N, C-alpha and C positions, 0 to 999 in steps of 0.2 A: 531727220533721225527717225528710224523706223524701229518697231518692235516686231519680232518674229515668233510666231507660235506654231508648234506642231500639235496636231490633235489626232488621236487614234480612237476609233469606235469601240464601244463595249456592247456586246450583244447578249441576248437572253437565249434560252434554250430552243426558242423558236427562230433564232437568227434575226431578230428584231433589235435595232439599235435603241438601247435605253439611255445612252449617255456617251460622252467623249472624255478621254483623259487628256488634259491640256499640259503641254510640255513647253517650257520657255526655251528659246533658242536665241544665240547671239548673232545669227547671220543667215543669209538665204541658203547656205549649203546644208541646212538641217542638221547642224552639229551641236554637241552639247556645249553649254556656255562656260566659259572660263571664269566663273564667279561662284560664290558660296551658295548653299542651299537656301538660306534665308533671303539673300538678295534676289535670287532667281525667282522665288515665290512671291516676293514683295513686287518685283517688276511685272511679273504675269498679272497679279491681282490689280496692280495700279494701272496698267495699260489696258485691261480688258473688263474690269468690274467697276471701276470709277470713271472711265472715260471711253472714247471711240465708239465703235458701233454697238458695243455691249455684248455680254455673254450670250444673249438669246440668240443673236445672229451667229456667234462664233460656234455655238453648239447646236444650231439648228432647232432651238427649242427644247433640247434634251438637258439632262443634268450634266454638270461638268465635274470631273474627278481631278482634284488638285492636290498635289504633294505639299505637305507641311512638315518643316523640320521641328525639331524639339523646342527650340527657342521661340518660334512662332506660336506654338500651341500653348506653351505655359505663359506666354505673355498676353494671350487672348486676342491675337490677330484675327481669327475667324469671326469674332464677335462684331467686327466692323461691318460685316456683310449679313444680309438676310439669310436665314437658315436654308431657303430653298434655292440659294444661288448655286451651290456645289456640295460634293461630297468630300469630306476631309480625308485625305490619305495620310496616315501616320507613316512617316518614312522608316524604312528598315533599320537605319542606324540610330534610331531613338532608344534610349535605355528605359526600361520599365520601372522608373522611380515613383516614389510617392507624390512627388510634384507633378509628374505627368498624369499619374492616376487621378489626382484631384481635378486636373484641368480637363481630362476626358469626361469625367463625371459631370462637370459643370456644363460642358458643350452638350452632352447627352441630355441633360436636364432641360437645356434651352431648345431642345428639338433639332440639333444638328445630326447629320448622318455621318458616321465615321467608319473607316476602313483601315485595316492593317495592311500596309503594303509590303510585298515580298516577304511574307511571313515565314519564319522558321519556328516550328514547334518548340516551345519553351514554357515550363511551368510557371515561370514568373508572370507571364502574360494571362494566365487563367483568370485572375481576378478582374481583368479588363473586359472579359467577354460579354457580361451583362450589359455593358455600355457600348459595345461594338456592333455594327450591323453587317459588315462585309469583311472577310479575310481573303486577301489575294495571295495565291501561290504562284511563284515563278516555276514553271514546270522544268526549267533548264537547271534550277538549283534543287527543288524538291520534286522527286519523281512523281509521276501520276499515281503509281502504286501506293507510295507513302502518303500522299495526300489523300487518297481514297480511304485509307484506314482512319486517318484523323477525321475526315468528312462523316464517315459512318458512325463514328463514336460520338461526335458533337451535334449531328443533325437531328438526333432524336431527343437531345437534352436542352438545345437552345433554339433560338430563332435566327442564328447566324445563316448568312448566304455566302457562298464560296465562288471565287472568280479565278479562273485559269488564265495566267498571263503568259505571253510568248508562245501562243499556239501557232504553229507555222505550217502544218499540213492537215489534210483531210483525216488522216489516221489519227493524229493527235487530238484533233477536235472530237472525234468519235470516242476516243478512249476517255477523254475528260468528261464528255457527256455521260458515258456509262459509269464513271466514277462518282457521279452525283454533283458535279459542278453546276452551278446555277447561271453563271455569267462567264463570258469568254472574250479574250483580247489578244490580238497578235497579228502578225504579218499575213497569216493565212486568210484573214478578213480584209485588212487594208493596211498598207504601210502609212506611217504618218504623213499627213499631207500639210504642206506649209500654207500659212495664212499671213500675209504681210499687210501691215497697216501703220499709219502715222500715229505716233504716240505724242501726247500732250503733256508738258511738264510746267509746273508753276515757276513764275519768275522768281529768280534766286533773291532779288531785292525784297519782293513781297514775303518771301519765306522767312527771311531774317526778321522782318517786322512782326510776323506772326509768332515767331518763336519768342520774341521778346514779350509779347502780350500774354501768351498762354503760360509764361513762367512766372507771371505775377501771381500773388496770393490769392487775389480776388480778380477773376476774369472779367474784363470790361467788354461786355457783348457788343455795346454800341461801337467801340473802337474796332473790334474784330470784324463786325459787320461792314464798317467803312473800308477796311482793308480788303476784305474778300470781295467786296463789290467792284473794286477797281482792278481785279485779277480775273482775266477770262477763264483761265484753267480752273482755278479754285471755285469760281461761280458755277462753272458747268459741272464739275465733280461733286460739289456740295449738294446741289439740287438733285442730281441723279442718286447720290448716295442716300440721302434722307428719304427720298420718295421710294426707294427700293426697301428701306426699313419699314415704311408706313404704307405699303401697298395695300393693306386691307382697309385703310381710311377711306371714307366716302369722298373727301375733298383732298386733293393733293396739296402738298406744301408748295407754295409759290413765291415766298419771300425769303430772303437770306435771313432776316431776324427770326422769323418763324422756324427756320431750319436749325439755327444756332440754339435757340431756346429748346427745341425738341432733343438735341444732342446732349445738352448739359455740359458742365465744365470738364468732367473726365473724358467723355466720349469725344469732346471737342479737341482736347489735348491730344488725344490718340489719333484722331483723324489728321490733324495738321502735322504731327510728327510723322505719320506713316506716309502721307503723300509727299511730303517734303524730302524725306530722307530716301525715298525710293529712287529719286533721280537727283541726288544731291550735287552731282558733278556735271549735270547736263542742263542746257538752257535752250530755249527757243529764241528767234530773233527779236531783240528788243523792239525794233521798229514796228513789227506786226502787233505786238502788245500795245505799244503806244497808239497805234492807229485805231485799234479796237476801243481803247479808252476814250480817244478823242471823238470817235463816232458815237459812242454811248452818251457822252456828255452833250454833244451837238443835237442829237436827237431829242434828249431830254429838254434842252433849252427850246428848241423849236415847238415841242409839244406844249410846254408850259406857257408859250406865248398864245397858244390858241386856247388853252384850258388852264388859266392862272391858278385855280384852286386845287388842281391835281398835282401830286408831287412828281409825276413824270416817271415813276418807277418802270411802268411797262415800256415807255419809249426808251428808257435807259438800257433795258434788256434787249430791246430790238436791235439797238446799235452795237451793244456789247457782243452779241452772238451773230451778227451779220457776217462775220469773217471765219466762222468756224470751218466752212468747207475748204478755205485756203489753208488753215492751220492743219487740218486732218486729211486732206486730200481725199475726201468722200463727200458724196452728195448731201447737201444741206438738208434736203428733205428727210433723209434717213436719220441724221443726227438730231434734228428738231423733234422727231417723234419720241425721242428717249427722254425729252425734258418736259416738265409739267408746266409748260407755258400756256398763257391764255390763248383762246382761239384767235383773238385779234393780233396777237404777236406772231403766232404761227402763220397766219394768213399774210402778214407783212413780209416775214421772212422767206416764205416758199413762193407766194404769188405776187409780191409787191402790191397787194391790194389793201383796201380799207385806209382809214386815216393814218395809221402807222406806216402802211405801205407807201403812202404819198410822201410822208416824212423821210423814209428810207430812200425813195426816189430822188428826193431833193439833195439828200446827203451824198448820194452817188454822183449826182450831177455836179455838185460843188467839188467833190474830191478830183473829179476828172476835168474841171474847169470848162464845163459845157454850159456857157452863159445862156444860150437860148433855152435850154432846158430848165436852168435855175429860174429863169424869168417865168417859164410856163408853170412849173410847180409852186413857185412862190405865189403867183397869181391865183392858182387854184386853192391853195391853202390860205390866201388872204394874209400873207406875211409880207411886211415891208422888205424890199431887197436890201436896203441899207442895214437893217437889223439883223439880217441873215449874215451879212459879212461880219458884223460885230460878234454874234453868236459863234461863228466859226473861229475867229481869232481868239475869242475867250476860251473855247474848247481846246484850241492848240496850246494856249498858256496853261490852262488847267492840267492837261496831260503831261506837259513838260515840268510844271512845278511838282507834280506828283512824283515824276521819276527823280527829280532832284532830293525831295524830302525822304524819299524811300532809300536813297543812297547814304544818307547820313548815318 
């Protein structure tokens, strides 16, 4: 299953790209999706801000402009993401209600950048202006001449910036420039270009277990940690998500428990609900999930044989994330850089080096039934071959039992 994203550059008056508008598409033909606004937004955010290669690569390090429908704004969906991730575009079909006004004020107070998309002048929106940063005019709907009068009136009274959308010719660009527009977007600069990438979804069985836990009056963080630790998708997205929110910390969040405590009950409920429902009807191959779990447990057992007093968490992560490239069809080196993993884990995953790299080599050899290599690596690690066989069977049993208990 792939997700498709169209992006279109947004330029300043010097024709320098300052960001990209991201548009969700449902296929490689660059057509509009046959789904609702909220689902389209959630899919776009879930596929590109929780997982995959990340928004930094998607927007070449520039700001992302993302459409948000009314329901997403008033429910606080943007608060799931760090304020520097994107610019919130309030869709043109949003009604300027008191509920929306309070939500916009809250987002502004939290430091988010907001834009009014395809704006049509209306006095009901005036009270929003102190909390809005950018107003976008579709020059196919509002003429440049009419927009110019609006810009002239408000540019002297506010700090608003104005964006001309659907600029398709050099003449239109020059007219918009002379009218006082600050930003420009349209086919004159670039048609939307397609970016195809593999999207990663949580196991439906894990989702059901998590929903059960977060619906409890008192959230059991230990139980949720146990569930998330055995799901590759949620592990990956949780660590990326929390570290994006805590990017200013001197030390990254590297454990699931630490991440869960940071989120707290309310944010945790929102995170689980958001990720799970974004892909409620889609699943990844269960066999690949099971293999990831099996490898994680196997690596953990092997490591604890060598270092009995260690809980083996780093080895577990090494095995768990060792199949990310297969799941996402992208180089493992690029994906690993997005995670706050220890250097020894990164070294193991990308170079197969260090103690964890040796354990991963042994795991690969056993998976491939390459007995000469199994003997070579077990000798190097000073692990008895018969013990390795026991650990392997135990890991198979463990991952199978997990699948059974999850299905209940």
